[in-house]
C-alpha positions, 0 to 999 in steps of 0.5 A: 500500500505504501512504499518509500525508498531512499527518502530525503527531506530537508528544510531551508537551502544552502547554509541554512539547510537542515536534513530532517530525513536521510535515506529512509526506506520502508514498505507498509502492506495493504491492511497493515498497521505500521509504527514509526517510533523515536525521540522528538525531532527524529524525523517521524512526523516529517515522513508523514508530511512528505507523503501528504505534500506538506514538506515540499523539499524531498527526494527519493521515491514514494509510492501509494498503492502502486502510484508514484507521488510527484511534486503535487497531490491531486484530489484522487490522492486525498481521497485515498490518503488522509492524516489525523493530527496530534492536536484535535483542537488546532486541526478543527476550525473553531467557528465551524460546527461539527456538521460544517466540518464534515459536510464541507469535507464531503463536498470537497470529495465530490460526494452526495447524500451529505446529510446521510453521510454526516450522520453515519460518520458520527455514528462510526466514530461513536458520536451520536446525532446530538454532537452534530451541531456543536462547536469544537469548544463545546467538545472534550479532547477525545470528542474532538479527536473523534470528529477529526477521525470522522473528517479523515474517513469522509472520503473513504480513504484506504491509508490513514497517517496517524501523527501521535493521535492520542498524545494530546489526550488524557490517559483515560481517553487514549485507550478509547481512541486507540480502540476506536482506530483498531475497530475502524481498521478492521471494519474498513480494511484500512492501512495505518502508518502511525507515528508515536513516541510511546512504545506501548501504544505502538505495541498495541496498535501495530504489527511492525515498526521502524525505529528512527534516530537523527532522521535515519531509520536504524531498525525495522522490527516485528512488534513480537520482537518488541515485546520480547525486547529483542532489538538489534540496534543499540539505540533501539535497545535503549528505547526499549529499556527506557520504556520498561523503566518508565 
C-alpha cells in the first residue's frame, strides 16, 4: 500500500539547510498497521508530511498503492490518503460546527447524500446525532479527536497517517481512541502508518515498526520482537529499556 525508498527531506537551502530525513526506506502492506517510533525531532512526523505534500523539499521515491507521488497531490490522492493530527483542537476550525466540518469535507470529495453521510460518520466514530451541531469548544479532547477521525474517513480513504493521535489526550481517553482506530481498521480494511513516541501504544496498535534516530531509520522490527525486547540496534535497545523503566 505504501512504499518509500531512499527518502530525503530537508528544510531551508544552502547554509541554512537542515536534513530532517536521510535515506529512509520502508514498505507498509495493504491492511497493515505500521509504527514509526523515536525521540522528538527524529524525523517521524516529517515522513508523514512528505507523503501528504506538506514538506515540499524531498527526494527519493514514494509510492501509494502502486502510484508514484510527484511534486503535487491531486484530489484522487486525498481521497485515498488522509492524516489525523496530534492536536484535535488546532486541526478543527473553531467557528465551524461539527456538521460544517464534515459536510464541507464531503463536498470537497465530490460526494452526495451529505446529510446521510454526516450522520453515519458520527455514528462510526461513536458520536451520536446530538454532537452534530456543536462547536469544537463545546467538545472534550477525545470528542474532538473523534470528529477529526470522522473528517479523515469522509472520503473513504484506504491509508490513514496517524501523527501521535492520542498524545494530546488524557490517559483515560487514549485507550478509547486507540480502540476506536483498531475497530475502524478492521471494519474498513484500512492501512495505518502511525507515528508515536510511546512504545506501548505502538505495541498495541501495530504489527511492525521502524525505529528512527537523527532522521535515519536504524531498525525495522516485528512488534513480537518488541515485546520480547529483542532489538538489534543499540539505540533501539535503549528505547526499549527506557520504556520498561518508565
